C-alpha positions as CSV (number, residue, x, y, z in Angstrom):
1,M,-11.1,-14.1,10.6
2,A,-12.2,-16.7,13.1
3,N,-15.3,-14.7,13.8
4,R,-16.0,-14.4,10.2
5,R,-15.6,-18.1,9.5
6,G,-17.9,-18.8,12.5
7,R,-20.6,-16.5,11.3
8,R,-20.3,-18.3,7.8
9,D,-20.7,-21.7,9.2
10,V,-23.7,-20.8,11.3
11,L,-25.5,-19.4,8.3
12,Q,-24.7,-22.4,6.1
13,T,-25.3,-25.0,8.7
14,L,-28.5,-24.0,10.5
15,D,-31.8,-24.0,8.9
16,D,-34.2,-21.0,8.9
17,R,-36.3,-22.4,12.0
18,E,-33.0,-22.8,14.0
19,L,-31.6,-19.4,13.3
20,L,-35.0,-17.7,14.1
21,R,-35.0,-19.7,17.3
22,R,-31.4,-18.9,18.4
23,Y,-31.2,-15.3,17.1
24,R,-34.8,-13.9,16.8
25,L,-34.1,-13.1,13.3
26,D,-34.5,-15.2,10.1
27,R,-31.6,-15.5,7.5
28,A,-32.7,-12.4,5.6
29,G,-32.8,-10.3,8.8
30,I,-29.4,-11.5,9.9
31,M,-28.0,-10.6,6.5
32,F,-29.6,-7.2,6.6
33,V,-28.0,-6.2,9.8
34,V,-24.6,-7.8,8.6
35,D,-24.8,-5.8,5.4
36,L,-25.8,-2.6,7.4
37,L,-22.9,-2.8,9.8
38,R,-20.6,-3.5,6.7
39,D,-21.6,-0.4,4.9
40,T,-21.0,1.8,7.9
41,K,-17.6,0.3,8.5
42,V,-16.6,0.7,4.8
43,I,-18.0,4.3,4.7
44,T,-16.3,5.3,7.9
45,T,-13.0,4.0,6.9
46,L,-13.0,5.5,3.4
47,R,-13.9,8.8,5.1
48,Y,-11.0,8.5,7.4
49,L,-8.6,7.6,4.5
50,A,-9.8,10.6,2.4
51,T,-9.5,13.1,5.3
52,G,-7.0,11.7,7.9
53,K,-9.1,12.9,10.7
54,M,-11.2,10.6,12.9
55,Q,-13.0,13.6,14.2
56,Q,-14.3,14.3,10.7
57,C,-15.8,10.9,10.7
58,S,-17.5,11.3,14.0
59,N,-18.9,14.8,12.7
60,D,-20.5,13.0,9.7
61,D,-24.3,11.7,9.8
62,L,-23.0,8.2,10.9
63,G,-24.0,8.3,14.5
64,L,-20.5,7.1,15.7
65,S,-18.4,8.2,18.6
66,Q,-14.7,8.8,18.1
67,S,-13.8,5.5,20.1
68,S,-16.3,3.7,17.7
69,V,-14.7,5.3,14.7
70,S,-11.3,4.3,15.9
71,R,-12.3,0.7,16.5
72,V,-14.3,0.4,13.1
73,I,-11.0,1.7,11.2
74,T,-8.8,-0.7,13.0
75,Q,-11.1,-3.6,12.3
76,T,-11.6,-2.7,8.6
77,L,-7.8,-2.0,7.7
78,T,-6.7,-5.0,9.5
79,A,-9.2,-7.3,7.4
80,L,-8.3,-5.4,4.2
81,S,-4.5,-5.9,4.9
82,Q,-4.8,-9.8,5.3
83,P,-2.4,-11.3,2.7
84,N,-5.2,-13.3,0.8
85,I,-7.0,-9.9,0.2
86,V,-3.9,-7.8,-0.7
87,T,-2.5,-10.3,-3.1
88,Q,-5.6,-10.0,-5.4
89,F,-4.6,-6.5,-5.9
90,V,-0.9,-6.1,-5.4
91,S,1.3,-8.7,-7.1
92,F,4.4,-8.2,-9.2
93,P,4.0,-10.2,-12.4
94,V,6.4,-12.7,-13.8
95,D,4.8,-13.9,-16.8
96,A,6.3,-12.8,-20.2
97,R,3.0,-11.3,-21.7
98,T,2.3,-8.9,-18.6
99,L,5.9,-7.9,-18.4
100,H,5.9,-7.1,-22.3
101,T,2.7,-5.0,-21.8
102,H,4.6,-3.0,-18.9
103,K,7.6,-2.4,-21.2
104,R,5.4,-1.1,-24.0
105,A,3.6,1.3,-21.4
106,F,7.0,2.6,-20.0
107,M,8.3,3.2,-23.7
108,D,5.3,5.5,-24.3
109,I,6.3,7.7,-21.6
110,A,10.0,8.4,-22.3
111,E,11.0,5.6,-24.9
112,F,13.2,4.0,-22.2
113,P,13.4,0.3,-23.0
114,G,13.1,-2.7,-20.8
115,V,11.4,-1.1,-17.9
116,V,8.7,-2.9,-16.1
117,G,8.6,-0.8,-13.1
118,V,9.7,2.2,-11.0
119,I,10.7,1.7,-7.3
120,D,10.5,4.6,-4.9
121,G,10.1,5.2,-1.2
122,T,8.0,7.4,0.8
123,H,7.6,8.3,4.5
124,V,4.2,8.0,6.1
125,R,4.1,10.2,9.2
126,I,2.9,8.5,12.5
127,I,2.6,9.4,16.2
128,A,5.6,8.6,18.2
129,P,5.5,5.1,19.4
130,S,5.9,4.1,23.1
131,E,8.6,1.5,22.5
132,D,11.8,2.1,20.3
133,E,10.7,5.6,19.5
134,A,14.2,6.8,18.2
135,V,14.2,4.4,15.4
136,F,11.2,5.9,13.9
137,V,12.7,9.2,13.4
138,N,13.7,9.8,9.9
139,R,16.2,12.2,8.2
140,R,13.7,14.9,8.1
141,N,13.3,14.6,12.0
142,F,9.6,13.3,12.2
143,H,8.5,9.9,13.1
144,S,7.4,7.8,10.1
145,I,7.2,4.4,8.5
146,N,9.4,4.2,5.5
147,V,7.4,2.5,2.7
148,Q,8.9,1.1,-0.5
149,I,6.7,0.9,-3.6
150,V,6.9,-0.4,-7.1
151,F,4.7,1.1,-9.7
152,N,3.7,0.2,-13.2
153,A,3.3,2.7,-16.0
154,A,-0.4,3.2,-15.1
155,C,0.8,4.0,-11.5
156,K,-0.7,0.8,-10.2
157,I,1.1,-0.6,-7.2
158,L,2.9,-3.9,-8.1
159,D,4.9,-4.4,-4.7
160,I,4.8,-2.6,-1.5
161,V,6.6,-2.9,1.9
162,A,5.4,-0.9,4.7
163,K,6.9,-2.3,7.9
164,W,10.2,-0.5,8.2
165,P,10.8,2.5,10.8
166,G,11.6,5.7,9.5
167,S,15.3,5.5,10.1
168,T,15.8,2.6,8.0
169,H,17.8,3.5,4.8
170,D,16.1,2.7,1.4
171,V,19.1,0.4,0.5
172,R,18.5,-1.9,3.6
173,M,14.8,-2.0,2.7
174,L,15.6,-3.3,-0.8
175,S,18.1,-5.7,0.3
176,K,15.5,-7.6,2.6
177,S,12.6,-7.1,0.1
178,G,11.0,-9.9,-1.9
179,I,11.2,-7.9,-5.0
180,R,14.9,-8.1,-4.9
181,Q,14.6,-11.9,-4.7
182,L,12.4,-12.1,-7.5
183,F,15.0,-10.4,-9.8
184,E,18.0,-12.0,-8.3
185,R,16.7,-15.4,-8.4
186,R,15.7,-14.9,-11.9
187,Y,12.0,-15.2,-11.5
188,V,12.0,-12.0,-13.7
189,P,13.7,-12.3,-17.1
190,A,17.1,-10.8,-17.4
191,N,15.9,-8.1,-19.9
192,C,13.5,-6.5,-17.5
193,H,14.6,-3.6,-15.3
194,L,13.3,-1.4,-12.5
195,L,14.1,2.2,-12.4
196,G,15.2,4.0,-9.1
197,D,16.5,7.3,-8.0
198,S,20.1,7.9,-6.8
199,G,19.3,6.5,-3.4
200,Y,19.4,3.0,-4.6
201,P,22.3,1.0,-5.7
202,C,22.8,0.3,-9.4
203,K,22.2,-3.5,-10.3
204,P,21.8,-5.5,-13.4
205,W,18.1,-5.2,-12.9
206,L,17.9,-1.9,-11.1
207,L,18.9,1.2,-13.2
208,T,19.8,4.4,-11.3
209,P,21.1,7.8,-12.5
210,Y,24.8,8.9,-12.4
211,L,25.5,11.2,-9.5
212,Q,27.7,13.4,-11.2
213,P,27.4,12.7,-14.9
214,H,30.0,14.3,-17.4
215,M,27.4,14.5,-20.2
216,C,23.6,14.3,-20.6
217,T,22.7,11.4,-22.8
218,P,19.3,10.4,-24.4
219,H,19.0,7.6,-21.9
220,M,19.7,9.8,-19.0
221,N,17.1,12.1,-20.1
222,Q,14.6,9.3,-20.5
223,M,15.3,8.1,-17.1
224,Q,15.1,11.4,-15.5
225,T,11.7,11.9,-17.3
226,T,10.2,8.5,-16.3
227,N,11.4,9.0,-12.4
228,I,10.1,12.6,-12.2
229,T,6.7,11.3,-13.6
230,Y,6.4,8.7,-10.9
231,Q,7.5,10.8,-8.1
232,Y,4.9,13.3,-9.0
233,K,2.3,10.6,-9.3
234,L,3.4,9.5,-5.8
235,C,2.9,12.9,-4.4
236,I,-0.5,13.4,-6.0
237,N,-1.6,9.9,-4.6
238,K,-0.6,11.2,-1.0
239,N,-2.4,14.4,-1.4
240,K,-5.4,12.4,-2.5
241,N,-5.2,10.1,0.5
242,K,-4.8,12.6,3.4
243,C,-4.3,9.7,6.0
244,L,-0.8,9.3,4.2
245,K,0.1,13.0,4.2
246,D,-1.3,14.5,7.4
247,S,0.8,14.4,10.7
248,G,0.3,12.0,13.5
249,I,-2.5,9.6,12.7
250,L,-1.1,6.2,11.9
251,M,0.2,4.5,14.9
252,S,-2.3,1.6,16.0
253,S,-0.2,-1.2,14.3
254,V,3.1,0.0,15.8
255,A,2.5,1.3,19.2
């Protein structure tokens, strides 16, 4: 971020003559090179996210070595994960109008009232880290990051927590999350609920199915239909982005 601010300040404070004297390129030439590099970084990163393989990025007609690909991906994803960028796209709503829109959209799926989001977790496979390796082994016996996600009815991510090692239970993740605080501190109205599976505790704002129901009620059918819909969509999203599905590829931020 510091380098980016420095570059912007130079372009804003120096006139064309000084830029040419210092860098042997005028303003347009500098921006051409900047945009060229930016395009290459974005294309390389998108290719990696789609395939989950750095080798595939190297084999494309981009002229980058595998070490350069690794560096480019790290730089780009680090920049994109800055809070000032993430919050432009991932933010749980607290205004009444948006929450009402979410309720109506969920009603259209299975006529389940009051639902503003579905919460679920997914394990993103990683390479075994060099430190604290054991805590990253999940119950399916592979190394992962346990990711908590809240979706709206359009399957847009409203909240995400992607920092816990694979052995962390979903209940602990929820108890330490900002989404819990939003609901329990009443930033979200009391008539709004999340839906979760039986791995989560039932709360006034989090509805989960009975483990052993004596009878199947319409509400239970509605809940099951909605939950299954979003578990399926989460699976589809992981298949679309191979870097979330394939093994042994995400580790640079943890190792």
